[in-house]
C-alpha positions as CSV (number, residue, x, y, z in Angstrom):
1,M,155.7,94.1,117.7
2,K,153.9,93.5,114.5
3,D,153.4,89.9,115.4
4,N,152.1,90.9,119.0
5,V,149.6,93.2,117.3
6,K,148.7,90.3,114.8
7,S,148.1,88.1,117.7
8,K,145.8,90.5,119.8
9,L,143.8,91.1,116.6
10,L,143.4,87.3,115.8
11,L,141.9,86.7,119.3
12,L,139.7,90.0,119.2
13,V,137.8,88.6,116.1
14,P,136.8,85.2,117.7
15,A,136.3,87.2,121.1
16,A,133.9,89.3,119.2
17,I,132.2,86.4,117.6
18,S,131.8,84.7,120.8
19,L,130.1,88.0,122.1
20,V,127.5,88.1,119.4
21,V,126.5,84.4,119.9
22,I,126.4,84.3,123.6
23,S,124.2,87.4,123.4
24,A,122.0,86.0,121.2
25,V,121.7,82.8,123.3
26,F,121.0,85.1,126.2
27,Y,118.4,86.9,124.2
28,V,116.4,83.6,123.0
29,T,116.6,82.3,126.8
30,M,115.0,85.3,128.0
31,L,112.3,84.8,125.3
32,L,111.9,81.3,126.3
33,Q,111.3,82.0,129.9
34,V,108.9,85.1,129.4
35,F,106.9,84.1,126.2
36,N,107.3,80.3,126.3
37,N,104.5,79.3,124.4
38,A,105.4,81.5,121.4
39,V,109.1,80.6,121.3
40,D,108.2,76.9,121.5
41,A,105.8,77.5,118.4
42,I,108.8,79.1,116.4
43,L,111.7,77.0,117.5
44,S,111.9,73.4,117.1
45,D,113.6,71.1,119.7
46,F,116.6,70.8,117.2
47,V,116.9,74.4,116.6
48,W,116.8,75.2,120.1
49,T,119.6,72.6,120.9
50,I,121.8,74.3,118.4
51,V,121.2,77.7,119.7
52,Y,121.6,77.0,123.3
53,F,124.1,74.3,123.3
54,V,126.0,73.9,120.1
55,L,126.8,77.6,119.1
56,P,128.1,78.6,122.6
57,I,130.5,75.7,122.5
58,I,131.6,76.6,119.2
59,A,131.8,80.2,120.4
60,F,133.9,79.0,123.4
61,L,136.4,76.8,121.6
62,L,137.0,79.2,118.8
63,P,139.8,81.2,120.3
64,I,141.7,77.9,121.3
65,V,141.2,76.5,117.9
66,L,142.5,79.5,116.3
67,S,145.4,80.0,118.5
68,L,146.4,76.6,117.8
69,A,146.0,77.0,114.1
70,L,147.9,80.1,113.9
71,K,150.5,79.4,116.7
72,T,149.6,82.3,118.5
73,D,149.5,82.7,122.5
74,I,147.3,79.6,123.8
75,K,147.5,81.0,127.3
76,R,145.5,84.1,126.3
77,A,143.0,82.1,124.3
78,C,142.4,79.6,127.2
79,L,141.7,82.9,129.5
80,L,139.3,84.2,127.0
81,T,137.6,80.8,126.7
82,L,137.2,80.5,130.6
83,A,136.1,84.2,130.9
84,S,133.5,83.6,128.1
85,V,132.1,80.5,129.9
86,L,132.0,82.1,133.3
87,V,130.1,85.1,131.8
88,Y,127.8,82.9,130.2
89,V,127.0,80.8,133.4
90,V,126.6,83.8,135.6
91,I,124.1,85.7,133.1
92,S,122.2,82.3,132.3
93,V,121.5,81.7,136.1
94,G,120.7,85.4,136.6
95,I,118.2,85.1,133.9
96,Y,116.7,82.1,135.3
97,I,116.6,83.6,138.8
98,S,115.0,86.9,137.6
99,A,112.4,85.2,135.4
100,N,111.3,82.9,138.4
101,A,111.2,86.0,140.5
102,Y,109.0,87.7,138.1
103,F,106.6,84.8,138.1
104,K,106.4,84.2,141.6
105,S,104.3,87.4,142.2
106,F,100.8,86.6,141.1
107,T,98.4,89.0,139.0
108,P,95.4,87.9,137.3
109,Q,97.1,89.3,133.9
110,K,100.1,87.1,134.4
111,W,97.8,84.0,135.5
112,M,95.9,84.2,132.0
113,E,98.9,85.0,129.8
114,Y,101.5,82.5,131.1
115,E,99.9,79.3,131.6
116,D,103.0,77.3,131.9
117,Q,104.2,79.4,134.8
118,R,101.4,79.2,136.8
119,W,102.7,76.9,139.3
120,L,105.3,79.6,140.3
121,M,102.4,82.0,141.2
122,L,100.4,79.6,143.4
123,E,102.1,80.3,146.8
124,D,101.6,84.2,146.4
125,M,98.0,83.7,145.0
126,A,97.1,81.8,148.1
127,E,98.6,84.3,150.3
128,E,97.2,87.3,148.3
129,T,93.6,86.0,147.2
130,D,91.2,84.2,149.4
131,F,88.7,82.4,147.1
132,R,87.0,80.8,149.8
133,G,83.3,81.7,149.9
134,M,83.5,83.1,146.2
135,T,80.8,82.1,143.4
136,R,82.0,80.6,140.2
137,E,81.5,83.7,138.5
138,E,83.9,85.7,140.8
139,V,86.6,83.1,140.3
140,V,86.2,83.2,136.6
141,E,86.5,87.0,136.8
142,I,90.2,86.6,138.4
143,L,91.4,83.6,136.8
144,G,89.7,83.8,133.5
145,E,87.8,80.6,132.1
146,P,88.6,77.4,133.5
147,T,90.6,74.5,131.8
148,T,89.2,71.3,130.4
149,P,89.3,68.9,133.4
150,Y,92.3,66.4,133.3
151,A,90.7,63.6,135.5
152,A,86.9,62.8,135.5
153,P,85.4,65.4,138.1
154,E,83.9,63.9,141.0
155,S,81.0,66.4,140.9
156,E,79.4,69.2,138.5
157,D,80.4,71.4,140.9
158,E,84.0,71.8,140.1
159,I,86.3,73.9,137.9
160,E,90.0,73.2,137.1
161,Y,92.9,75.3,136.0
162,F,96.2,74.0,134.3
163,V,99.0,75.3,136.3
164,G,101.9,73.4,134.7
165,S,103.7,70.3,133.5
166,L,106.1,69.6,136.1
167,S,106.2,65.8,135.3
168,I,104.6,63.7,132.3
169,D,101.2,64.5,133.5
170,P,99.9,67.9,133.8
171,T,99.4,69.7,137.3
172,M,95.7,70.9,137.8
173,L,94.1,73.4,140.3
174,T,90.6,72.4,141.4
175,F,88.1,74.7,142.9
176,V,84.8,72.9,144.7
177,F,81.7,74.5,145.1
178,E,79.0,73.9,147.6
179,D,75.8,75.7,147.6
180,G,77.3,77.8,144.8
181,R,80.5,79.2,146.7
182,V,83.9,77.9,147.0
183,C,84.6,75.5,149.7
184,E,87.7,73.7,148.8
185,I,90.8,74.3,146.5
186,Y,93.6,71.8,145.9
187,E,96.1,70.8,143.2
188,Y,96.8,67.4,141.8
189,T,98.8,65.7,139.4
190,E,97.9,62.7,137.6
191,S,95.1,61.6,140.2
192,R,92.6,63.4,142.5
193,S,93.5,61.2,145.3
194,N,96.9,62.6,145.3
195,G,95.6,66.1,145.8
196,E,97.1,68.7,148.1
197,S,94.8,71.6,149.4
198,L,95.8,75.1,148.9
199,Y,94.5,76.6,152.1
């Protein structure tokens, strides 16, 4: 009886540790999704790798290692590890989907605050806001000050906004003006010749 209680307690300790570690990883993951720039400035790539990959692996394997070392019920330890992995995967996917759903709805405030997530807002922005015919001042009022052009502008009647880095080169959104009003909007990566019209 005492051995059974001891066995359960020895498994509960690593389970509690696993829960704390996994919760911390989920919290940092959410911060990374929502406040990407701030977290990148705080956490180096090495620290992020430790937090996101190494600590969960240690937490998952801890029940099995302790069970082998203390010669307790290995099946129970394996089930605990499997359950932890499943919970980790489900919540991580849930966080990712929720964050993407949040950023897919366009608002001027989100656009100005979360530059790296702008690419997710483009579809909703095109549906909700028709920029054609607007003046430069009206566009800037909605989207904020434009970004420095990535590629050499074809004319002075253009302004650009950074919308994300989906590859090595950034993706830019270009507004073309004619007679002081928007006549064309397109996004491009690397070269303007590869641009795709937003409308």
